[in-house]
C-alpha positions in Angstrom: -2.4 176.4 108.4 -1.8 175.4 104.5 1.8 173.6 104.9 4.0 173.3 102.4 5.6 170.2 101.9 9.1 169.8 99.2 12.6 167.7 98.9 15.1 169.4 99.7 18.9 169.4 100.8 19.8 173.9 101.1 18.2 174.7 104.0 19.9 177.6 106.5 22.3 176.4 108.2 20.3 179.3 111.1 16.6 177.9 110.0 17.9 173.7 111.0 19.5 175.2 114.1 16.3 176.7 115.4 14.0 174.2 114.5 16.9 171.1 116.8 17.6 173.9 119.3 13.3 174.1 119.9 13.3 170.4 120.4 16.5 170.3 122.3 17.7 168.3 120.4 21.6 168.7 121.3 22.7 168.4 117.9 21.3 171.9 116.8 24.8 173.2 118.6 25.7 171.6 115.6 24.4 173.7 112.4 27.8 173.7 110.6 27.8 169.7 111.1 23.9 169.4 110.8 23.3 171.0 107.4 26.4 169.4 105.8 25.3 165.9 107.4 21.7 166.6 105.2 23.8 167.8 102.3 25.4 164.0 102.4 21.7 162.5 102.6 19.9 160.4 100.2 16.4 162.4 100.8 15.3 165.0 102.8 11.7 166.0 102.6 11.5 169.4 104.5 7.9 171.4 106.2 7.4 174.7 105.9 4.7 177.4 107.0 5.7 180.1 104.8 9.9 180.7 104.9 9.7 179.2 108.6 11.2 175.4 108.7 8.9 173.5 110.6 10.4 170.3 110.1 11.5 167.7 107.8 12.7 163.9 108.0 15.6 162.3 106.4 16.8 159.9 104.5 20.7 157.8 104.1 20.4 155.0 101.8 22.6 151.8 100.0 20.1 152.7 96.9 18.8 149.5 96.1 17.6 147.6 99.8 18.0 149.3 102.9 16.7 153.1 104.1 17.3 154.6 107.5 15.7 157.1 109.0 17.6 159.2 110.7 16.0 162.4 111.9 12.2 163.5 112.3 11.9 166.6 113.5 8.4 169.2 114.3 8.7 172.7 115.9 6.6 171.8 118.9 4.0 174.7 117.6 2.9 172.9 115.1 3.4 169.2 117.0 0.3 167.3 117.4 -1.2 168.4 113.3 -0.3 165.8 110.8 3.2 167.0 109.9 5.0 164.7 111.4 2.8 161.8 110.1 2.6 163.4 105.8 6.6 163.0 106.4 6.8 159.6 107.6 3.8 158.5 105.0 6.0 160.9 101.7 9.5 159.3 103.3 7.3 155.5 103.3 6.4 156.0 100.0 9.6 157.1 98.6 11.4 153.8 99.5 8.1 152.0 99.0 10.5 149.4 96.9 12.9 149.1 99.9 13.5 145.6 101.3 14.1 147.3 105.0 13.7 150.8 106.2 14.8 151.7 109.5 14.1 154.0 112.3 15.6 153.7 116.2 12.9 156.2 118.0 12.7 157.1 121.5 10.6 155.7 124.7 8.5 158.7 123.8 8.4 158.6 119.8 7.9 154.6 119.8 3.5 154.3 119.8 3.7 157.2 116.8 6.1 154.9 114.8 4.1 152.2 115.3 0.9 154.1 114.4 3.0 154.7 111.1 4.1 151.0 110.5 6.6 150.4 112.5 7.7 147.2 114.0 10.2 147.1 117.6 12.4 144.2 115.8 12.6 141.0 117.4 16.1 139.8 118.8 17.8 143.7 116.9 18.9 146.4 120.2 20.0 149.6 118.7 23.7 150.4 119.3 26.3 154.1 119.7 28.8 155.8 120.1 28.0 159.0 120.0 29.7 162.4 121.5 26.1 163.6 121.5 24.8 164.4 124.8 20.7 163.9 124.6 21.7 159.7 123.2 
């Protein structure tokens, strides 16, 4: 399996939807919004198996100090193959000079992010206002 990694915000809406729904992420039910969200991202790195989108990670950044990684998603058929790790390492390299790199991790993903160098913030609590059902 030769996975190709690309920096691109131009991803077919249906491919985005398929990837997000494969992980049962409710945001997959909003393909137009997903497409717009990626286009509005500071950077997006994608993982491809041929013409199949199998993973992606996006970043929202202020351009100099802070970056927030909103999505890290890998198709279930491709998980545990190093794709998520490669996406994270690629983004961490892209933003190596930024003082703060942030992610909000679900409980089941915390160990993965900690192995990638992220730490649980002391005296910090993520907070949300959302209409999506997965939160």
